[in-house]
C-alpha positions, 0 to 999 in steps of 0.5 A: 500500500505504501509503495502504491502511494509513493508511486502515485505521488511521484507520477503526480509530481512529474505531471505537475512539473511538466504542466507547469513547464509547459505553461511557463514556456507558452507564456514565455513564447507569448512575451517574445513572439506574440504567438503563445498564450492560447492554451487557456480557453478565451471566454471573451469570444 
């Protein structure tokens, strides 16, 4: 049971790190090229 919880925690940390890096990279591209920043749904339309 403890090994399963540790594996789930490791998978969550890897997923969270990857998602945050993707959002950071997207916002960085939006600042430099103006082509990023479109990962979130736009509710203004």
